[in-house]
Backbone bond lengths (Angstrom), bond angles and torsions (degrees), N, CA, C in turn:
res aa  C-N    CA-C-N  psi(-1)  N-CA   C-N-CA  omega(-1)  CA-C   N-CA-C  phi
1 M - - - 1.462 - - 1.531 108.58 -
2 F 1.292 116.42 164.98 1.457 121.49 -179.09 1.523 109.57 -93.27
3 G 1.338 115.56 146.73 1.453 120.16 176.20 1.519 110.94 -128.45
4 V 1.276 116.25 -178.80 1.464 121.73 176.19 1.523 107.54 -110.28
5 E 1.322 115.59 170.87 1.462 119.54 -175.61 1.526 110.88 -62.02
6 E 1.319 116.29 125.48 1.453 123.65 177.03 1.518 107.45 -145.07
7 T 1.327 115.71 171.60 1.457 118.90 177.06 1.518 107.50 -84.46
8 R 1.285 114.53 89.28 1.465 121.94 -179.04 1.519 108.67 -130.54
9 F 1.288 115.73 160.47 1.442 121.10 178.42 1.521 109.22 -124.30
10 C 1.296 115.55 138.89 1.464 121.39 177.69 1.532 108.49 -70.79
11 H 1.328 116.15 130.15 1.458 120.67 -178.87 1.525 112.51 -74.55
12 L 1.324 117.35 -11.76 1.452 119.48 -179.38 1.524 112.38 -94.52
13 C 1.346 117.34 -52.12 1.465 119.58 -177.30 1.522 112.52 -97.21
14 G 1.341 117.16 -14.64 1.457 121.09 178.78 1.511 114.70 81.19
15 Q 1.342 118.04 -0.61 1.463 121.13 -178.91 1.524 110.23 -82.29
16 Q 1.358 114.22 152.09 1.457 118.91 176.40 1.511 109.44 -67.89
17 V 1.334 114.20 135.75 1.462 119.81 179.41 1.517 107.96 -79.27
18 T 1.331 116.47 123.39 1.469 120.33 -178.14 1.522 112.32 -113.09
19 G 1.299 116.87 -2.91 1.457 119.79 179.68 1.512 109.92 -143.29
20 R 1.315 115.06 -140.18 1.460 120.54 -179.50 1.530 109.29 -66.44
21 Y 1.326 115.29 143.38 1.458 120.21 177.40 1.527 108.95 -140.11
22 Y 1.306 115.78 172.10 1.474 122.52 -179.22 1.523 108.74 -125.98
23 Q 1.308 115.67 136.00 1.461 119.97 179.89 1.531 108.93 -128.10
24 Y 1.320 114.70 127.25 1.467 121.27 -177.39 1.525 110.43 -96.61
25 T 1.310 115.62 161.35 1.467 120.44 -176.87 1.523 112.10 -61.56
26 T 1.312 117.79 -20.33 1.468 121.49 177.24 1.522 112.18 -77.42
27 G 1.347 117.78 -6.99 1.452 121.90 -176.31 1.509 113.20 97.14
28 L 1.316 117.19 -4.11 1.460 121.51 179.34 1.527 110.18 -66.60
29 T 1.323 116.00 126.68 1.463 122.22 176.67 1.522 108.22 -110.50
30 V 1.341 115.66 131.00 1.465 120.30 -173.47 1.525 108.86 -135.01
31 C 1.330 115.88 133.22 1.464 119.59 176.50 1.529 109.76 -75.42
32 S 1.312 115.90 167.48 1.464 120.67 -177.00 1.517 111.85 -60.55
33 A 1.342 116.87 -40.13 1.465 120.18 -178.05 1.533 110.92 -63.66
34 C 1.324 117.05 -45.74 1.469 120.23 -179.95 1.523 110.92 -69.46
35 E 1.314 117.05 -33.65 1.466 120.40 177.11 1.528 109.92 -59.11
36 R 1.339 116.13 -36.88 1.465 120.21 -178.69 1.522 112.56 -79.75
37 T 1.324 117.46 -35.24 1.467 119.56 -166.17 1.528 115.52 -112.93
38 A 1.317 118.36 -20.11 1.470 119.73 -174.90 1.532 110.62 -70.28
39 P 1.318 117.84 144.78 1.473 120.28 175.16 1.520 110.10 -64.47
40 R 1.320 116.15 153.49 1.464 120.46 -175.32 1.525 111.36 -114.87
41 C 1.310 113.26 145.77 1.462 120.16 176.94 1.525 109.22 -64.30
42 A 1.306 116.51 134.55 1.464 120.95 -178.62 1.523 112.36 -68.64
43 R 1.330 117.48 -17.17 1.463 119.95 -178.18 1.520 112.20 -96.97
44 C 1.334 117.78 -56.24 1.464 120.25 -175.33 1.517 113.13 -95.52
45 R 1.335 117.02 -10.49 1.465 124.20 177.71 1.521 113.53 67.77
46 A 1.318 117.99 11.97 1.465 120.27 176.96 1.530 109.87 -81.41
47 P 1.358 117.86 148.86 1.472 119.90 172.46 1.523 109.16 -56.03
48 T 1.309 115.50 143.50 1.462 119.23 -170.38 1.521 110.88 -125.54
49 P 1.329 117.95 126.32 1.472 119.54 176.47 1.520 109.94 -67.35
50 A 1.306 116.14 135.18 1.460 120.37 -176.74 1.518 111.96 -57.48
51 A 1.321 116.81 -36.25 1.463 120.38 -176.45 1.520 112.18 -69.52
52 G 1.322 116.83 -25.54 1.460 119.03 -176.52 1.507 114.09 -104.69
53 A 1.316 117.56 0.10 1.453 120.64 -177.42 1.521 110.38 -94.05
54 S 1.298 115.69 161.09 1.455 120.48 173.44 1.520 108.16 -132.83
55 V 1.307 115.80 148.33 1.455 121.37 178.91 1.515 107.65 -111.46
56 S 1.322 116.70 123.98 1.455 120.58 -178.75 1.518 110.07 -73.21
57 R 1.330 115.23 169.60 1.461 119.57 177.82 1.521 111.67 -64.87
58 K 1.315 116.44 -17.40 1.463 120.90 177.43 1.525 111.46 -89.13
59 G 1.357 116.77 3.72 1.451 120.53 179.11 1.506 114.28 82.41
60 V 1.321 118.20 13.56 1.462 122.40 -178.87 1.524 109.16 -89.89
61 L 1.336 116.81 130.83 1.461 122.50 177.21 1.524 108.93 -89.48
62 I 1.317 116.21 131.11 1.462 120.04 179.77 1.527 108.21 -140.92
63 C 1.323 116.66 137.21 1.460 120.38 -177.71 1.532 110.39 -72.76
64 A 1.318 115.82 163.24 1.463 120.89 -175.78 1.528 111.22 -61.22
65 R 1.321 116.17 -38.64 1.464 119.39 -178.22 1.519 111.15 -65.76
66 C 1.321 117.04 -47.02 1.468 120.11 179.94 1.527 111.08 -67.49
67 N 1.326 116.41 -36.92 1.463 119.69 178.21 1.518 110.78 -62.12
68 R 1.321 115.45 -31.38 1.457 120.95 179.64 1.521 111.48 -79.24
69 E 1.319 117.49 -34.32 1.459 121.04 -171.21 1.526 114.34 -94.86
70 T 1.306 118.51 -26.28 1.460 119.60 -174.85 1.521 110.92 -81.87
71 F 1.332 116.47 159.91 1.456 121.00 175.28 1.520 109.96 -70.74
72 H 1.314 115.91 147.04 1.456 122.06 173.62 1.519 108.88 -112.46
73 C 1.315 116.10 141.83 1.459 121.55 -179.39 1.528 109.61 -62.63
74 D 1.323 116.76 133.37 1.465 120.75 -178.61 1.512 113.07 -75.77
75 T 1.322 117.83 -5.25 1.457 119.90 175.22 1.525 111.54 -101.35
76 C 1.332 117.96 -54.76 1.469 120.64 -175.81 1.527 113.09 -97.12
77 D 1.332 117.65 -10.79 1.469 124.20 179.89 1.522 112.93 66.44
78 E 1.330 117.85 15.08 1.456 121.03 176.38 1.526 110.07 -83.08
79 P 1.353 118.11 149.06 1.474 119.34 175.57 1.524 110.22 -62.38
80 I 1.329 115.68 139.09 1.467 120.87 -179.79 1.522 107.98 -94.62
81 L 1.322 116.40 113.75 1.461 121.01 -175.27 1.525 112.30 -100.69
82 G 1.310 117.18 -14.37 1.462 120.45 179.63 1.516 110.29 -122.07
83 A 1.324 115.29 -138.94 1.461 120.31 -179.82 1.527 109.93 -68.12
84 W 1.328 115.73 145.84 1.458 120.04 174.13 1.515 108.53 -124.34
85 Y 1.314 115.05 159.85 1.459 121.75 -174.92 1.525 109.77 -127.04
86 S 1.310 116.05 148.52 1.461 120.96 173.43 1.523 108.03 -135.13
87 F 1.327 115.65 162.95 1.447 121.18 -176.62 1.522 108.85 -133.04
88 Q 1.321 115.43 153.40 1.458 119.85 -177.56 1.527 109.57 -69.41
89 E 1.317 115.57 118.34 1.457 120.57 -173.28 1.533 111.36 -78.98
90 L 1.332 116.00 142.70 1.451 121.30 171.60 1.524 111.07 -86.05
91 I 1.326 115.97 -24.68 1.456 122.34 -178.89 1.524 107.75 -125.11
92 A 1.315 116.64 129.72 1.462 120.48 -178.04 1.527 110.42 -61.44
93 T 1.333 116.95 133.86 1.460 122.82 177.17 1.529 108.45 -118.08
94 P 1.345 117.65 151.33 1.477 119.75 -178.25 1.521 112.32 -56.79
95 Q 1.331 117.81 -38.63 1.452 123.11 177.96 1.527 108.24 -130.11
96 P 1.331 117.28 147.59 1.467 118.07 176.97 1.525 110.60 -59.85
97 R 1.308 117.19 138.01 1.462 120.63 175.82 1.523 109.24 -80.16
98 R 1.340 115.78 137.17 1.466 121.69 -179.47 1.527 108.79 -125.44
99 Y 1.330 115.65 146.17 1.456 120.40 -174.58 1.525 110.06 -133.75
100 C 1.335 114.44 144.74 1.467 119.34 177.49 1.526 109.88 -78.27
101 A 1.322 115.37 162.00 1.463 120.60 -177.33 1.518 111.99 -62.67
102 E 1.338 116.66 -35.07 1.464 119.58 -178.16 1.524 111.37 -65.29
103 C 1.323 117.97 -42.92 1.464 120.12 179.59 1.525 111.42 -67.93
104 V 1.331 116.53 -39.21 1.462 119.86 177.68 1.523 110.47 -62.51
105 R 1.314 115.54 -37.97 1.476 119.96 -177.46 1.525 112.89 -78.29
106 D 1.330 117.47 -38.55 1.462 120.19 -165.76 1.523 115.51 -105.20
107 R 1.313 118.54 -23.34 1.463 119.26 -173.13 1.530 111.77 -93.26
108 P 1.348 117.60 153.61 1.466 119.97 172.07 1.519 109.90 -58.87
109 R 1.312 116.91 148.68 1.461 121.36 -175.85 1.526 110.71 -110.14
110 C 1.314 115.99 145.43 1.457 121.84 175.10 1.530 109.02 -59.94
111 D 1.321 117.11 132.34 1.459 120.80 -177.54 1.521 112.76 -77.88
112 L 1.330 118.09 -3.49 1.461 120.83 177.03 1.524 112.16 -104.56
113 C 1.335 117.74 -54.56 1.469 120.13 -177.13 1.520 112.82 -103.19
114 H 1.336 117.36 -9.87 1.465 124.41 177.80 1.524 114.77 72.66
115 A 1.327 118.76 10.18 1.465 120.53 174.97 1.526 109.82 -72.08
116 P 1.339 117.62 149.91 1.467 119.78 175.74 1.528 110.65 -62.08
117 T 1.312 116.81 143.70 1.456 120.75 -178.69 1.524 110.71 -93.15
118 G 1.315 115.84 154.05 1.460 121.69 179.30 1.514 109.52 -156.67
119 A 1.325 116.82 -146.43 1.462 121.40 -179.85 1.527 110.07 -59.74
120 G 1.316 116.54 135.64 1.461 121.63 -179.98 1.506 114.27 88.23
121 S 1.343 117.61 -5.77 1.455 120.66 177.71 1.525 110.21 -73.10
122 V 1.321 115.58 162.66 1.462 121.96 -176.66 1.522 109.29 -126.25
123 T 1.337 115.83 140.06 1.456 121.37 172.39 1.522 108.26 -108.95
124 L 1.326 117.24 122.56 1.460 121.12 -179.05 1.520 110.64 -76.73
125 S 1.323 116.14 169.03 1.462 120.96 -177.42 1.522 112.47 -64.17
126 D 1.337 117.69 -24.45 1.465 119.80 179.29 1.532 112.31 -92.75
127 G 1.339 116.85 9.52 1.458 120.98 175.52 1.507 115.10 92.54
128 Q 1.327 118.42 -3.40 1.463 120.41 178.27 1.526 110.32 -73.33
129 Y 1.341 114.64 154.52 1.460 121.33 178.68 1.520 110.39 -107.09
130 R 1.323 115.11 146.00 1.452 122.42 171.02 1.520 107.29 -128.60
131 C 1.331 117.53 126.33 1.463 121.34 179.86 1.521 110.01 -68.37
132 V 1.310 116.56 172.45 1.457 121.33 -174.62 1.523 111.74 -62.43
133 V 1.345 118.69 -33.12 1.465 120.42 179.86 1.526 110.60 -75.84
134 C 1.322 117.58 -49.17 1.468 119.69 178.68 1.522 111.28 -61.53
135 A 1.338 116.78 -33.64 1.464 120.35 -178.10 1.520 112.51 -66.00
136 T 1.341 117.54 -21.84 1.466 119.61 -177.62 1.522 112.68 -73.76
137 D 1.340 118.13 -15.88 1.466 120.17 -173.19 1.522 112.48 -128.32
138 L 1.337 117.77 24.28 1.461 120.28 179.66 1.529 110.37 -70.77
139 V 1.317 115.39 142.87 1.462 121.27 171.96 1.520 106.26 -98.97
140 I 1.314 116.07 109.29 1.458 121.94 -172.98 1.533 110.10 -108.03
141 G 1.312 116.63 134.02 1.456 121.96 175.93 1.511 112.60 91.07
142 E 1.330 115.87 143.63 1.465 120.93 -176.38 1.523 113.80 -61.79
143 P 1.343 120.49 -40.14 1.471 118.36 179.41 1.532 112.24 -57.24
144 A 1.333 117.06 -43.78 1.466 120.13 179.27 1.525 111.03 -67.07
145 I 1.330 117.36 -38.99 1.470 121.18 179.00 1.525 110.28 -64.14
146 R 1.323 116.72 -39.19 1.467 119.74 -178.62 1.532 111.41 -70.76
147 L 1.314 117.81 -27.48 1.458 119.25 173.37 1.530 110.86 -65.21
148 V 1.326 116.50 -39.31 1.469 120.14 176.79 1.532 109.69 -66.61
149 Y 1.344 117.07 -36.60 1.468 120.84 177.26 1.531 110.25 -62.65
150 T 1.315 116.88 -41.33 1.465 121.01 177.34 1.529 110.37 -60.81
151 D 1.322 116.34 -40.60 1.467 120.36 178.06 1.526 110.68 -64.49
152 A 1.338 116.62 -43.09 1.468 120.34 179.19 1.527 110.48 -62.26
153 L 1.321 117.56 -40.23 1.468 121.15 177.40 1.530 110.95 -62.91
154 A 1.321 116.86 -42.40 1.460 120.49 179.31 1.525 111.16 -63.03
155 Q 1.337 116.37 -41.42 1.462 119.72 178.93 1.521 111.38 -66.38
156 L 1.339 117.21 -38.48 1.469 119.82 176.92 1.521 110.55 -58.35
157 G 1.335 116.37 -41.80 1.454 119.77 179.26 1.518 113.47 -61.74
158 L 1.337 117.35 -27.43 1.464 120.96 177.77 1.521 112.57 -83.00
159 I 1.334 116.48 -20.09 1.467 120.87 -175.16 1.528 111.71 -90.29
160 V 1.337 117.54 -41.90 1.467 121.13 -176.51 1.528 109.67 -97.42
161 D 1.333 115.57 164.26 1.467 119.66 -177.08 1.524 113.06 -98.10
162 D 1.322 116.74 -3.02 1.464 121.27 -178.44 1.529 106.94 -140.47
163 P 1.330 119.15 104.42 1.464 120.24 -172.87 1.527 112.57 -64.97
164 L 1.329 115.01 161.50 1.459 120.85 176.10 1.521 110.06 -57.95
165 R 1.317 115.44 134.09 1.456 119.64 176.40 1.527 111.29 -81.39
166 R 1.329 115.49 -27.34 1.461 119.88 -179.36 1.523 108.59 -137.11
167 T 1.306 116.75 117.65 1.462 120.58 179.66 1.520 109.97 -77.63
168 P 1.336 117.66 122.42 1.467 119.06 179.84 1.519 110.72 -65.56
169 P 1.329 117.73 136.48 1.470 118.78 172.58 1.519 109.52 -63.49
170 L 1.329 115.55 150.73 1.457 121.19 -178.11 1.521 109.11 -106.86
171 D 1.324 116.25 130.80 1.461 122.34 177.60 1.531 107.75 -117.87
172 V 1.336 117.02 115.38 1.462 122.62 -179.78 1.525 107.95 -92.59
173 V 1.341 116.33 122.24 1.464 120.51 -171.49 1.526 110.57 -130.56
174 S 1.333 115.25 162.30 1.464 120.90 172.90 1.522 109.24 -76.02
175 R 1.319 115.98 168.45 1.460 119.48 179.21 1.529 110.93 -62.86
176 R 1.329 116.49 -40.49 1.466 119.02 -179.98 1.517 110.90 -64.21
177 R 1.336 115.81 -45.26 1.461 117.93 -179.20 1.523 111.45 -66.60
178 M 1.328 116.99 -31.37 1.462 120.17 176.16 1.528 109.71 -57.89
179 G 1.335 116.27 -48.81 1.459 119.43 179.29 1.514 112.64 -63.28
180 E 1.327 116.83 -42.75 1.462 120.41 -179.70 1.526 111.29 -63.76
181 T 1.336 116.99 -40.66 1.466 120.93 -178.64 1.516 111.06 -67.34
182 R 1.311 116.85 -42.86 1.471 120.21 179.07 1.524 110.93 -62.57
183 R 1.325 115.78 -42.93 1.466 118.43 179.34 1.523 111.70 -65.56
184 A 1.327 116.99 -35.89 1.459 120.34 179.16 1.528 111.00 -64.79
185 Y 1.327 116.86 -42.86 1.459 119.62 177.11 1.528 110.86 -64.97
186 A 1.310 116.32 -40.20 1.465 120.11 -177.49 1.523 111.66 -66.57
187 R 1.338 117.16 -26.97 1.467 120.25 -179.05 1.528 113.35 -79.69
188 E 1.323 116.18 -15.26 1.462 118.70 -178.05 1.522 109.96 -60.01
189 A 1.274 115.90 137.58 1.472 121.50 -176.66 1.524 110.76 -60.24
190 G 1.347 114.34 128.93 1.454 120.27 176.87 1.506 114.76 73.28
191 R 1.340 117.52 11.99 1.462 119.18 -177.98 1.516 110.33 -114.90
192 A 1.332 115.80 131.85 1.468 120.31 175.24 1.512 108.90 -74.59
193 A 1.340 116.08 163.54 1.467 120.54 176.64 1.519 109.61 -60.20
194 P 1.328 118.25 144.16 1.467 120.71 -177.98 1.524 112.30 -61.00
195 T 1.329 114.43 151.70 1.451 119.20 173.19 1.522 108.81 -63.45
196 A 1.322 117.49 127.49 1.465 120.36 -174.20 1.509 110.98 -124.31
197 H 1.309 114.95 146.00 1.469 121.09 173.22 1.519 108.90 -101.44
198 S 1.316 116.94 118.79 1.454 120.01 -178.67 1.519 110.60 -85.16
199 G 1.328 115.42 140.89 1.455 120.49 178.44 1.506 111.06 -112.04
200 A 1.342 117.07 -127.49 1.462 120.72 -174.91 1.516 111.32 -66.93
201 E 1.322 116.41 141.70 1.463 120.95 179.95 1.514 111.31 -68.61
202 E 1.321 114.91 142.68 1.455 120.58 174.91 1.517 111.33 -103.97
203 G 1.289 118.01 -25.29 1.460 120.63 -178.09 1.506 109.24 168.88
204 A 1.314 115.87 -175.28 1.462 120.19 -177.34 1.520 109.62 -59.62
205 G 1.330 116.28 120.50 1.444 121.52 176.36 1.521 114.74 76.94
206 A 1.312 119.45 -0.35 1.465 121.62 -177.16 1.515 109.85 -122.76
207 R 1.348 114.67 147.63 1.455 118.91 178.55 1.515 109.99 -137.92
208 H 1.300 114.00 149.79 1.456 122.31 176.83 1.522 106.57 -83.78
209 V 1.313 117.73 108.19 1.460 122.46 -177.25 1.521 109.03 -81.29
210 L 1.318 116.13 120.49 1.458 121.96 -174.39 1.515 112.43 -96.72
211 G 1.313 117.78 -21.78 1.457 120.06 -179.15 1.512 110.74 -168.32
212 F 1.332 116.46 159.07 1.456 118.85 170.82 1.518 110.49 -155.88
213 F 1.324 113.53 155.52 1.462 122.51 176.46 1.513 108.33 -108.24
214 V 1.334 116.35 139.51 1.457 120.33 176.17 1.527 108.84 -146.14
215 R 1.299 115.16 147.31 1.463 120.42 173.90 1.519 107.07 -113.07
216 A 1.324 116.56 108.31 1.458 122.69 -177.50 1.525 109.37 -110.45
217 Q 1.340 116.06 119.28 1.463 121.70 -179.73 1.527 111.05 54.19
218 G 1.331 114.46 40.63 1.454 120.61 178.18 1.515 114.69 79.43
219 R 1.315 117.29 -0.84 1.466 121.04 -178.59 1.520 109.69 -103.92
220 P 1.347 118.22 116.91 1.459 119.54 178.09 1.522 111.14 -79.57
221 V 1.323 117.08 145.83 1.463 120.83 175.37 1.521 108.58 -150.75
222 I 1.320 115.23 145.78 1.462 121.33 176.09 1.524 108.02 -115.95
223 Y 1.316 115.35 129.54 1.465 122.01 173.87 1.519 108.28 -105.67
224 V 1.326 116.57 139.58 1.452 120.41 176.15 1.519 108.39 -139.91
225 E 1.324 115.82 144.84 1.463 120.43 -179.08 1.524 110.62 -77.57
226 A 1.308 116.14 141.67 1.456 121.88 175.52 1.529 110.14 -75.18
227 G 1.334 116.24 157.74 1.463 120.71 173.20 1.511 115.04 79.42
228 L 1.337 118.05 31.90 1.463 121.49 177.97 1.530 110.47 -96.70
229 T 1.320 115.72 158.02 1.461 120.12 171.85 1.526 108.42 -70.24
230 R 1.323 116.41 159.63 1.468 119.95 -175.29 1.529 112.19 -59.21
231 G 1.325 117.05 -45.63 1.457 119.37 -178.88 1.517 112.14 -66.01
232 L 1.328 116.71 -42.63 1.455 120.42 179.62 1.526 110.74 -65.28
233 L 1.324 116.57 -39.12 1.465 120.56 177.86 1.523 110.72 -64.68
234 L 1.324 117.13 -46.94 1.464 120.63 -179.42 1.520 110.92 -61.54
235 G 1.333 116.67 -45.13 1.462 119.82 179.83 1.517 112.30 -64.58
236 T 1.326 117.05 -39.40 1.467 120.94 179.58 1.523 110.74 -65.60
237 L 1.330 117.22 -46.38 1.464 120.51 179.69 1.529 111.30 -64.17
238 A 1.329 117.34 -40.92 1.468 120.07 178.08 1.520 110.84 -63.15
239 H 1.334 116.38 -40.11 1.474 121.18 178.21 1.526 109.83 -60.01
240 E 1.331 117.16 -48.92 1.465 120.00 -177.43 1.522 111.56 -68.48
241 L 1.323 118.29 -32.66 1.463 120.57 174.56 1.526 111.05 -66.74
242 G 1.336 116.49 -31.86 1.461 119.66 173.43 1.523 110.91 -61.61
243 H 1.336 116.74 -42.44 1.469 120.11 175.61 1.531 110.76 -62.58
244 A 1.340 116.69 -42.25 1.462 120.04 -178.74 1.524 110.98 -62.89
245 W 1.334 116.84 -43.36 1.464 120.38 179.67 1.526 110.71 -63.68
246 Q 1.301 117.12 -45.65 1.454 120.42 -178.66 1.533 111.02 -65.59
247 S 1.336 116.65 -36.34 1.457 120.33 177.62 1.524 111.29 -62.87
248 E 1.326 116.24 -40.79 1.472 119.92 176.46 1.516 111.48 -63.70
249 Q 1.310 116.92 -42.02 1.457 120.76 -177.48 1.531 112.16 -67.24
250 L 1.320 116.74 -37.02 1.469 121.12 -176.03 1.517 113.02 -87.00
251 G 1.326 117.46 -24.82 1.448 120.42 179.37 1.513 112.39 62.12
252 A 1.333 116.74 -129.52 1.464 121.85 -174.58 1.520 112.47 -65.43
253 S 1.336 118.33 -22.12 1.470 120.96 -177.85 1.527 112.74 -87.38
254 A 1.335 118.00 5.73 1.463 121.10 -177.03 1.519 111.72 -60.93
255 G 1.323 117.89 -30.31 1.467 120.30 -178.37 1.512 113.67 -69.48
256 A 1.330 117.55 -17.80 1.470 120.74 -177.66 1.519 112.91 -98.24
257 I 1.305 117.60 12.57 1.458 121.40 -175.19 1.529 111.45 -69.72
258 D 1.324 116.46 144.98 1.461 122.99 175.42 1.537 108.12 -66.30
259 P 1.348 118.51 126.04 1.471 120.05 -178.95 1.521 113.57 -55.96
260 Q 1.326 117.73 -35.16 1.458 119.46 -179.87 1.523 111.28 -67.78
261 V 1.338 116.39 -33.56 1.461 119.85 176.14 1.527 109.71 -73.91
262 S 1.325 116.73 -43.13 1.459 120.88 -178.63 1.523 111.84 -61.88
263 E 1.335 117.16 -56.47 1.463 120.53 -177.72 1.519 111.35 -73.35
264 G 1.330 116.53 -34.70 1.458 119.48 177.89 1.521 111.86 -63.50
265 F 1.342 116.31 -41.77 1.469 118.95 179.38 1.524 110.79 -67.51
266 A 1.333 117.23 -42.83 1.465 120.05 179.12 1.529 110.52 -61.42
267 E 1.338 117.28 -40.57 1.465 120.01 176.91 1.523 111.34 -68.60
268 W 1.328 116.38 -32.89 1.471 121.06 177.67 1.531 110.43 -63.30
269 V 1.325 116.55 -42.57 1.464 120.93 176.50 1.529 109.82 -63.67
270 A 1.332 116.86 -45.77 1.465 120.55 179.28 1.529 110.94 -62.66
271 Y 1.326 116.76 -41.24 1.462 121.62 -179.46 1.533 110.71 -59.04
272 H 1.333 116.86 -49.26 1.463 119.87 -178.43 1.531 111.20 -68.89
273 T 1.323 117.48 -32.37 1.463 120.46 177.61 1.527 110.54 -65.29
274 L 1.325 116.74 -46.95 1.462 120.64 179.90 1.525 111.48 -66.09
275 M 1.330 116.77 -40.27 1.462 119.54 178.28 1.525 110.72 -62.66
276 A 1.330 117.05 -39.99 1.462 120.52 -179.70 1.515 111.68 -65.30
277 R 1.324 116.60 -26.96 1.457 121.00 179.89 1.531 112.14 -95.84
278 G 1.324 117.34 12.00 1.460 121.32 175.51 1.517 114.63 76.58
279 M 1.322 118.18 13.22 1.470 121.56 -178.88 1.527 109.22 -95.71
280 R 1.314 115.88 61.99 1.458 121.72 -171.89 1.528 112.73 -68.74
281 T 1.328 117.09 -36.73 1.466 119.43 -179.59 1.522 110.59 -63.16
282 L 1.318 116.62 -46.37 1.460 120.26 179.42 1.524 111.04 -67.14
283 A 1.327 117.57 -38.69 1.460 120.64 178.60 1.524 111.41 -62.57
284 S 1.332 116.55 -41.59 1.466 120.15 -176.53 1.521 112.60 -68.66
285 R 1.323 117.24 -22.82 1.470 119.67 -179.95 1.520 111.28 -61.17
286 A 1.330 117.17 -35.50 1.464 120.10 -178.92 1.527 110.97 -61.99
287 R 1.323 117.58 -29.54 1.461 120.72 -178.41 1.524 112.19 -75.64
288 E 1.329 116.50 -14.13 1.460 120.57 179.87 1.526 112.49 -86.80
289 R 1.317 116.81 -13.29 1.456 120.29 -176.86 1.525 110.77 -71.31
290 Q 1.324 115.72 144.57 1.455 121.38 -178.49 1.528 112.18 -106.80
291 D 1.340 117.44 10.56 1.459 121.01 179.36 1.521 109.81 -93.82
292 V 1.344 116.32 -168.48 1.462 120.60 -176.91 1.525 111.11 -63.51
293 Y 1.328 117.91 -28.84 1.460 121.53 178.85 1.525 110.77 -67.25
294 G 1.319 115.87 -51.97 1.456 119.79 -178.57 1.515 112.85 -67.75
295 R 1.333 116.83 -42.93 1.475 119.77 179.40 1.521 111.00 -64.20
296 G 1.334 115.98 -41.71 1.458 119.07 178.90 1.516 112.05 -64.38
297 L 1.326 116.92 -41.95 1.463 120.65 178.58 1.522 110.81 -61.20
298 E 1.320 117.25 -47.71 1.463 120.39 -179.29 1.532 111.13 -61.07
299 R 1.325 116.27 -39.28 1.467 119.54 179.09 1.531 110.60 -62.85
300 L 1.332 116.89 -43.48 1.460 119.71 -177.93 1.525 112.20 -72.87
301 L 1.326 116.98 -34.43 1.466 119.06 175.94 1.529 110.66 -65.38
302 G 1.342 116.30 -36.58 1.459 119.73 176.13 1.520 111.88 -64.27
303 I 1.335 116.86 -42.22 1.465 120.60 177.03 1.522 110.62 -63.63
304 E 1.330 116.05 -40.68 1.462 119.75 179.37 1.527 110.95 -62.83
305 R 1.328 117.79 -42.61 1.472 120.67 179.21 1.520 111.21 -63.43
306 A 1.334 116.26 -39.28 1.468 119.95 -174.75 1.527 112.76 -82.81
307 Q 1.335 116.96 -36.73 1.464 119.26 -169.80 1.527 114.52 -125.15
308 G 1.342 116.63 -7.47 1.455 119.02 179.16 1.518 113.18 97.98
309 R 1.317 115.07 167.76 1.466 121.24 -176.10 1.522 111.90 -65.45
310 A 1.323 117.65 -33.94 1.468 120.62 -178.82 1.527 111.17 -59.71
311 A 1.338 116.86 -33.80 1.466 120.08 179.62 1.530 110.77 -67.59
312 V 1.313 117.45 -35.96 1.467 120.62 176.94 1.519 110.38 -65.46
313 L 1.323 117.29 -41.87 1.463 120.66 -179.76 1.528 110.94 -67.40
314 R 1.319 117.48 -36.03 1.473 119.75 175.72 1.525 110.21 -63.40
315 L 1.325 116.41 -42.31 1.452 120.59 178.60 1.527 111.00 -63.34
316 A 1.332 116.78 -41.31 1.462 120.32 179.32 1.517 110.94 -62.64
317 R 1.347 116.92 -37.69 1.463 120.37 178.82 1.530 111.77 -71.15
318 A 1.332 116.59 -30.57 1.463 119.97 178.11 1.515 111.82 -74.92
319 G 1.347 115.62 -34.95 1.462 120.27 177.17 1.515 114.47 84.36
320 R 1.334 117.09 -0.26 1.470 120.34 -179.35 1.519 110.15 -145.80
321 L 1.334 115.23 149.02 1.462 120.72 177.50 1.516 110.16 -72.26
């Protein structure tokens, strides 16, 4: 705004204001000369004192106040002056992670949560990326993965009323081999594609398949991808064990099962397993899905609330709503 002559000093050049001056809502007082010539903050557009400004690595000038108040990208640590992006976290963080458009566009993305990768990220042997947060909780190596499988089996025994008669062997595979194995089963004459548990989204209509259960020539087996976070691994294994249990219960009629009952029950088992292990944030994500997995889970949770767990198990044995 404009003022009249007063005994004021310009906050930029330090000279006494002897004529017209400008005063901003932040309290910044600027003489006419500095108003015309001083560099301006890229965020608030106010003239900026050189001593208090900072220049980002992208060459953007930002005043100390805006640098303090604006969000900084969690990958490049630059102030975010335009749109910012966030991604659904697999692991709870104290504050939501936010990313600038440039990092989202230009950097490799985590193959689990899809956040841009930066310092502290990990590249797996098969070329997949894990961001710094997902990398902190990876279950690496078959012995550690099999311990999580043992936990998932124990939780299944607490959830269902009739334990598995035959524990499916576990095969830990790379992402590439996962795709090759699924396609090989799907090509078998007279065989439908294996029951699959979908994980992180890859794009419109596509999903990153983290594990699946299949019964080949009467032999059950569970495949799971290597390099998952602990919660994602536990949920995936519990989901596939849900398929294995239901397959045993239905026997020869397992192929005619309603997909909403099949995937809904497997997600129901995974949901209760994750909740029992205190992974409530990850468990609740399944309820937000609008596909057959999420709809099936919500339907079974509603039945459980109204009629009890035994009603869900009866439905799973019937295979149809």
